[in-house]
N, CA, C and O of each residue as an XYZ file, in Angstrom:
472
protein
N       4.782      7.559      8.868
C       4.503      7.090      8.033
C       5.445      7.001      6.938
O       5.583      5.953      6.307
N       6.145      8.124      6.667
C       7.166      8.526      5.558
C       8.249      7.648      6.038
O       9.112      7.134      5.326
N       8.092      7.500      7.596
C       9.918      7.032      7.383
C       9.879      5.318      7.706
O      10.696      4.581      8.259
N       8.094      4.980      6.888
C       8.298      3.430      6.403
C       8.774      3.799      4.466
O       9.376      2.838      3.988
N       8.611      4.727      3.672
C       9.189      4.768      2.979
C      10.568      5.866      2.601
O      10.955      5.944      1.435
N      11.194      6.627      3.637
C      12.306      7.148      3.125
C      13.176      6.434      3.495
O      14.320      6.670      3.107
N      12.902      5.255      4.423
C      14.403      4.313      5.083
C      14.540      2.896      3.968
O      15.200      1.860      4.050
N      13.597      3.413      2.946
C      13.706      2.745      1.932
C      15.544      2.069      1.318
O      16.092      3.148      1.539
N      16.654      1.221      0.809
C      17.654      0.962      0.758
C      16.859      2.437     -0.588
O      15.703      2.655     -0.954
N      18.472      3.247     -0.997
C      18.371      4.184     -2.352
C      18.344      3.254     -4.015
O      17.911      3.432     -5.153
N      19.074      2.257     -3.269
C      19.196      1.267     -4.723
C      18.374      0.712     -5.449
O      18.484      0.032     -6.469
N      16.667      1.401     -4.235
C      15.187      0.379     -4.945
C      14.965      1.354     -6.529
O      14.637      1.223     -7.708
N      15.498      2.543     -5.340
C      15.044      3.660     -5.871
C      15.410      4.628     -7.905
O      14.765      5.346     -8.669
N      16.952      3.912     -7.872
C      17.966      4.196     -8.434
C      17.701      3.349     -9.929
O      17.742      2.126    -10.061
N      17.391      4.466    -11.111
C      17.089      3.736    -12.215
C      18.078      4.106    -12.733
O      18.764      5.108    -12.531
N      18.271      2.444    -14.143
C      19.277      1.282    -14.501
C      19.273      1.405    -16.340
O      18.077      1.187    -16.528
N      19.500      1.485    -16.874
C      18.119      1.331    -18.294
C      19.317     -0.071    -18.467
O      20.421     -0.260    -17.956
N      18.204     -1.152    -19.756
C      18.717     -1.455    -20.446
C      18.426     -2.260    -21.439
O      17.462     -3.026    -21.468
N      19.353     -2.096    -22.395
C      18.687     -2.636    -24.275
C      18.890     -3.620    -23.762
O      19.728     -4.071    -22.982
N      17.299     -4.235    -24.697
C      17.217     -5.183    -25.605
C      16.573     -4.958    -26.670
O      16.070     -3.946    -27.159
N      16.673     -6.398    -27.082
C      16.138     -6.234    -29.204
C      14.374     -6.409    -29.263
O      14.093     -7.576    -28.991
N      13.063     -5.519    -29.558
C      12.068     -6.347    -29.562
C      12.361     -6.129    -31.105
O      12.919     -5.208    -31.702
N      11.800     -7.272    -31.516
C      11.383     -7.950    -33.678
C      12.567     -7.479    -33.995
O      12.546     -6.817    -35.033
N      14.107     -7.623    -33.230
C      14.906     -7.133    -33.762
C      15.778     -5.986    -33.987
O      16.856     -5.774    -34.542
N      14.965     -5.376    -33.391
C      15.418     -3.296    -33.397
C      15.496     -3.598    -31.210
O      14.744     -4.181    -30.429
N      17.195     -2.596    -30.988
C      17.427     -2.393    -30.297
C      16.700     -1.688    -29.972
O      15.886     -1.238    -30.778
N      16.706     -1.256    -28.466
C      16.418     -0.442    -28.013
C      16.286      0.002    -26.038
O      15.669     -0.789    -25.324
N      16.780      0.992    -25.550
C      16.764      1.232    -24.551
C      15.799      0.934    -23.318
O      14.690      1.402    -23.576
N      15.827      0.416    -22.264
C      14.146      0.008    -21.043
C      14.810      1.218    -20.321
O      15.682      1.587    -21.108
N      14.841      1.993    -19.265
C      14.854      2.600    -18.701
C      14.056      2.192    -17.535
O      12.906      2.592    -17.716
N      14.193      1.441    -16.188
C      13.259      1.330    -15.046
C      13.970      1.780    -13.907
O      15.082      2.239    -14.172
N      13.599      1.779    -12.561
C      14.327      1.008    -10.658
C      14.648      0.254    -10.864
O      14.427     -0.381    -11.895
N      15.429     -0.078     -9.835
C      16.207     -0.934    -10.412
C      14.669     -2.173     -8.590
O      15.047     -3.302     -8.278
N      13.794     -1.799     -8.124
C      13.041     -2.688     -7.915
C      11.945     -2.621     -9.069
O      11.181     -3.541     -8.776
N      11.464     -2.008    -10.235
C      11.237     -3.288    -10.737
C      11.854     -4.183    -11.433
O      11.290     -5.212    -11.807
N      12.823     -3.964    -11.638
C      13.777     -5.022    -12.714
C      14.014     -6.049    -11.730
O      14.368     -7.069    -12.321
N      13.985     -6.166    -10.865
C      13.483     -7.208    -10.106
C      12.552     -7.753     -9.514
O      12.524     -8.717     -8.749
N      11.804     -7.110     -9.892
C       9.851     -8.116     -9.711
C       9.703     -8.556    -11.274
O       9.025     -9.511    -11.653
N      10.508     -7.633    -12.161
C      10.595     -8.170    -13.738
C      11.482     -9.624    -13.451
O      11.078    -10.784    -13.528
N      12.222     -9.341    -13.257
C      12.792    -11.442    -13.143
C      12.564    -12.022    -12.241
O      13.185    -13.083    -12.303
N      11.530    -11.895    -10.655
C      10.998    -12.174    -10.919
C       9.889    -13.876    -11.024
O       9.811    -15.021    -10.577
N       8.819    -12.257    -12.570
C       8.449    -12.827    -13.260
C       9.005    -13.875    -13.979
O       8.718    -14.990    -14.416
N       9.785    -13.190    -13.935
C      10.569    -14.543    -15.912
C      10.744    -15.662    -15.550
O      10.442    -16.727    -16.089
N      11.710    -15.238    -13.736
C      12.051    -17.000    -13.632
C      10.383    -17.719    -13.236
O      10.173    -18.861    -13.644
N       9.613    -17.213    -12.688
C       8.609    -17.808    -12.864
C       7.703    -19.009    -14.079
O       6.892    -19.912    -13.876
N       8.325    -18.462    -15.317
C       7.845    -19.151    -16.030
C       9.526    -19.252    -16.959
O       9.472    -19.201    -18.188
N      10.496    -19.350    -16.479
C      11.402    -19.606    -16.861
C      12.140    -19.155    -18.047
O      12.813    -19.780    -18.866
N      11.869    -18.021    -17.941
C      12.613    -16.875    -18.907
C      13.237    -16.138    -18.474
O      13.211    -16.151    -17.243
N      14.121    -15.113    -19.102
C      15.101    -13.811    -18.956
C      14.059    -13.030    -18.545
O      12.842    -13.211    -18.500
N      15.147    -11.670    -18.110
C      14.099    -10.548    -18.356
C      13.889    -10.041    -19.289
O      12.838     -9.419    -19.440
N      14.862    -10.138    -20.281
C      14.607     -9.795    -21.928
C      13.741    -10.813    -23.290
O      13.392    -10.504    -24.429
N      13.626    -12.239    -22.414
C      12.738    -12.995    -22.668
C      10.928    -12.478    -22.398
O      10.023    -12.373    -23.225
N      10.930    -12.294    -21.248
C       9.923    -11.571    -20.522
C       9.451    -10.423    -21.923
O       8.640    -10.561    -22.838
N      10.280     -9.428    -21.592
C       9.931     -8.409    -22.303
C       9.888     -8.880    -23.712
O       8.763     -8.503    -24.038
N      10.272     -9.320    -24.498
C       9.789     -9.790    -25.659
C       8.637    -10.514    -25.782
O       8.175    -10.560    -26.922
N       7.871    -11.265    -24.665
C       7.181    -12.092    -25.226
C       5.923    -10.890    -23.894
O       5.011    -10.628    -24.678
N       5.705    -10.498    -23.139
C       4.857     -8.632    -23.290
C       4.173     -8.047    -23.677
O       3.109     -7.576    -23.276
N       5.373     -7.947    -25.561
C       5.787     -6.721    -26.304
C       4.990     -7.445    -27.160
O       3.867     -7.078    -27.505
N       5.501     -8.410    -27.498
C       4.878     -9.569    -28.154
C       2.561     -9.259    -28.042
O       1.721     -8.856    -28.846
N       2.531     -9.626    -26.962
C       1.453    -10.038    -26.281
C      -0.081     -9.073    -26.563
O      -1.271     -9.270    -26.811
N       0.731     -8.115    -26.369
C       0.658     -6.659    -26.218
C       0.094     -6.349    -27.680
O      -1.004     -6.254    -28.229
N       1.217     -6.263    -27.954
C       1.199     -6.208    -29.450
C       0.387     -6.090    -29.820
O      -0.209     -5.038    -30.050
N      -0.201     -8.168    -30.184
C      -1.219     -9.152    -30.836
C      -2.685     -8.432    -30.235
O      -3.733     -8.210    -30.840
N      -2.241     -8.111    -28.514
C      -3.965     -7.700    -27.813
C      -4.252     -6.622    -29.316
O      -5.127     -7.053    -30.067
N      -3.740     -5.636    -29.631
C      -3.821     -4.351    -30.441
C      -4.092     -3.592    -29.668
O      -4.694     -2.591    -30.054
N      -3.851     -3.702    -28.623
C      -2.888     -2.100    -27.000
C      -2.086     -1.884    -26.886
O      -1.699     -1.278    -25.886
N      -1.070     -2.382    -28.192
C       0.237     -1.115    -28.515
C       0.391     -0.546    -29.512
O       0.662     -1.282    -30.461
N       0.308      0.953    -29.808
C       0.157      2.024    -30.915
C       1.711      2.611    -30.248
O       2.636      2.240    -29.527
N       1.295      3.666    -30.972
C       2.125      5.179    -30.958
C       2.265      5.467    -29.728
O       3.335      5.706    -29.168
N       0.946      5.458    -29.135
C       1.291      6.386    -28.406
C       1.583      5.891    -27.102
O       1.944      6.421    -26.051
N       1.348      4.822    -27.432
C       1.963      3.291    -25.730
C       3.187      3.626    -25.389
O       4.002      4.030    -26.219
N       3.384      3.525    -24.425
C       4.700      3.713    -23.792
C       4.652      2.260    -22.600
O       4.030      1.671    -21.716
N       5.753      2.317    -23.376
C       6.201      0.179    -22.873
C       6.293      0.590    -21.526
O       5.313      0.668    -20.785
N       7.808      0.936    -21.092
C       8.020      1.389    -19.501
C       6.866      1.848    -18.921
O       6.678      1.203    -17.889
N       6.005      2.663    -19.103
C       4.894      3.066    -18.241
C       3.919      1.394    -17.653
O       3.585      0.967    -16.548
N       3.747      0.828    -19.234
C       3.195     -0.252    -18.908
C       3.903     -1.589    -18.152
O       3.235     -2.410    -17.522
N       5.650     -1.684    -18.354
C       5.787     -2.785    -17.646
C       5.857     -2.387    -16.034
O       6.124     -3.262    -15.210
N       5.528     -0.616    -15.516
C       5.756     -0.910    -14.127
C       4.138     -0.565    -13.294
O       3.863     -0.062    -12.205
N       3.519     -0.977    -14.136
C       2.285     -0.882    -13.828
C       1.851     -2.920    -14.086
O       1.205     -3.523    -13.229
N       2.300     -3.523    -15.204
C       1.999     -5.144    -14.964
C       3.018     -5.110    -13.378
O       2.360     -5.471    -12.402
N       4.589     -4.699    -13.055
C       4.782     -5.401    -11.981
C       3.778     -4.565    -10.865
O       4.063     -5.206     -9.854
N       3.109     -3.875    -10.561
C       2.567     -3.237     -9.717
C       1.853     -4.497     -9.493
O       1.968     -5.358     -8.621
N       0.897     -4.350    -10.760
C      -0.474     -5.285    -10.717
C      -0.628     -7.025    -10.043
O      -1.579     -7.742     -9.730
N       0.953     -7.177    -10.049
C       1.556     -8.114     -9.920
C       1.582     -8.624     -8.196
O       1.000     -9.431     -7.470
N       2.387     -7.844     -8.128
C       2.536     -7.707     -6.480
C       0.456     -7.495     -6.215
O      -0.285     -8.124     -5.459
N       0.240     -6.745     -6.870
C      -1.590     -7.198     -6.123
C      -1.906     -7.625     -6.715
O      -2.360     -6.762     -7.466
N      -2.126     -8.656     -7.176
C      -2.843     -9.737     -7.449
C      -1.852    -10.785     -6.524
O      -2.542    -11.599     -5.910
N      -0.457    -10.928     -6.306
C      -0.159    -11.487     -4.850
C      -0.713    -11.296     -3.593
O      -0.835    -12.335     -2.945
N      -1.231     -9.872     -2.846
C      -1.515     -9.954     -2.303
C      -2.991    -10.413     -1.774
O      -3.398    -10.953     -0.745
N      -3.663     -9.881     -3.115
C      -5.055    -10.207     -2.938
C      -5.188    -11.764     -3.388
O      -6.131    -11.994     -4.145
N      -4.082    -13.240     -2.894
C      -4.157    -14.348     -3.287
C      -4.163    -14.858     -5.114
O      -3.800    -15.951     -5.549
N      -4.733    -13.583     -5.978
C      -4.789    -14.720     -7.241
C      -3.524    -15.216     -7.847
O      -3.590    -15.985     -8.806
N      -2.766    -14.965     -7.528
C      -1.192    -15.278     -7.699
C      -1.305    -15.673     -6.791
O      -2.052    -15.152     -5.963
N      -0.407    -17.088     -6.482
C       0.229    -18.051     -5.555
C       1.460    -17.360     -4.908
O       2.246    -17.639     -5.814
N       2.268    -16.621     -3.959
C       3.201    -16.407     -3.632
C       4.191    -17.020     -3.906
O       5.098    -16.418     -4.479
N       4.395    -19.030     -3.441
C       5.088    -19.494     -4.022
C       5.509    -19.234     -5.639
O       4.701    -19.206     -6.568
N       7.279    -19.012     -5.770
C       7.398    -18.795     -7.324
C       7.673    -19.617     -7.680
O       8.217    -19.476     -8.776
N       7.574    -21.231     -7.126
C       7.857    -21.908     -8.386
C       6.518    -22.769     -8.770
O       6.418    -23.978     -8.980
N       5.538    -21.759     -8.791
C       3.898    -21.923     -9.080
C       4.069    -21.259    -10.705
O       3.653    -20.103    -10.765
N       4.589    -21.787    -11.954
C       4.455    -20.985    -12.830
C       3.389    -19.937    -13.576
O       2.710    -20.519    -14.422
N       3.134    -18.677    -13.457
C       2.264    -17.883    -14.150
C       1.367    -18.289    -15.583
O       0.220    -17.876    -15.753
N       2.122    -19.206    -16.619
C       1.949    -19.515    -17.688
C       0.302    -20.618    -17.448
O      -0.725    -20.464    -18.109
N       0.498    -21.604    -16.399
C      -0.715    -22.311    -15.862
C      -1.780    -21.711    -14.403
O      -2.486    -22.477    -13.747
N      -1.687    -20.538    -14.202
C      -2.321    -19.473    -13.577
C      -3.855    -19.582    -14.898
O      -3.632    -19.174    -16.038
N      -4.930    -20.010    -14.632
C      -6.534    -19.818    -15.145
C      -6.240    -18.001    -15.408
O      -5.320    -17.573    -14.712
N      -6.789    -17.164    -16.140
C      -6.263    -15.289    -16.249
C      -7.865    -15.248    -16.101
O      -8.299    -14.644    -15.120
N      -8.318    -15.540    -16.541
C     -10.083    -15.380    -15.918
C     -10.017    -15.255    -14.316
O     -10.354    -14.314    -13.597
N      -9.538    -16.359    -14.028
C      -9.961    -16.446    -12.710
C      -8.872    -15.551    -11.682
O      -9.047    -15.299    -10.490
N      -7.737    -15.175    -12.519
C      -6.672    -14.194    -11.071
C      -7.722    -12.821    -11.578
O      -8.402    -12.123    -10.826
N      -7.630    -12.737    -12.691
C      -8.176    -11.726    -12.728
C     -10.231    -11.333    -12.431
O     -11.126    -10.618    -12.882
N     -10.071    -12.040    -11.733
C     -11.659    -12.031    -12.092
C     -12.062    -10.820    -10.021
O     -13.179    -10.398     -9.722
N     -11.009    -10.668     -9.285
C     -11.454    -10.039     -7.869
C     -10.440     -8.444     -8.348
O     -10.137     -7.372     -7.822
N     -10.216     -9.173     -9.664
C      -9.880     -7.372     -9.880
C     -10.142     -6.231     -9.385
O     -10.056     -6.802     -8.298
N     -10.365     -5.234     -9.128
C     -10.906     -3.986     -9.206
C     -10.431     -3.487     -9.974
O      -9.324     -3.813    -10.401
N     -11.415     -2.109    -10.589
C     -11.044     -1.396    -11.561
C     -11.257     -0.588    -11.707
O     -12.482     -0.678    -11.795
N     -10.801      1.321    -11.972
C     -10.657      2.026    -12.193
C     -11.807      2.473    -12.112
O     -12.553      1.952    -12.942
N     -12.399      3.398    -11.314
C     -13.927      3.815    -12.286
C     -13.867      5.010    -12.254
O     -13.369      5.861    -11.518
N     -14.617      4.967    -13.423
C     -14.508      6.185    -14.307
C     -14.534      7.432    -14.365
O     -14.375      8.003    -15.444
């Protein structure tokens, strides 16, 4: 089992910091390269650069009322990447990267998502 994971290209789990602006404030985010790749794929689907995608996610998270001082935005991004991949595997987000995410019905996409039990 471990061979599947330990034989991954080490570049995938190497971390990289990127500086972006959120509401005019420069900030630095540190993520593993694989997460930066997934964020790039998510953004490309809707014609957004990674900084534009991150700005949109930050804004929507803030507007939703789910972002406060205790929110770890980097962790939110990692979970968003994993959810994106899980929803693709479940067939709720098309594997075809030409289908923009903005064109999907969020209620339908999330209808089959399993929620962790408390």
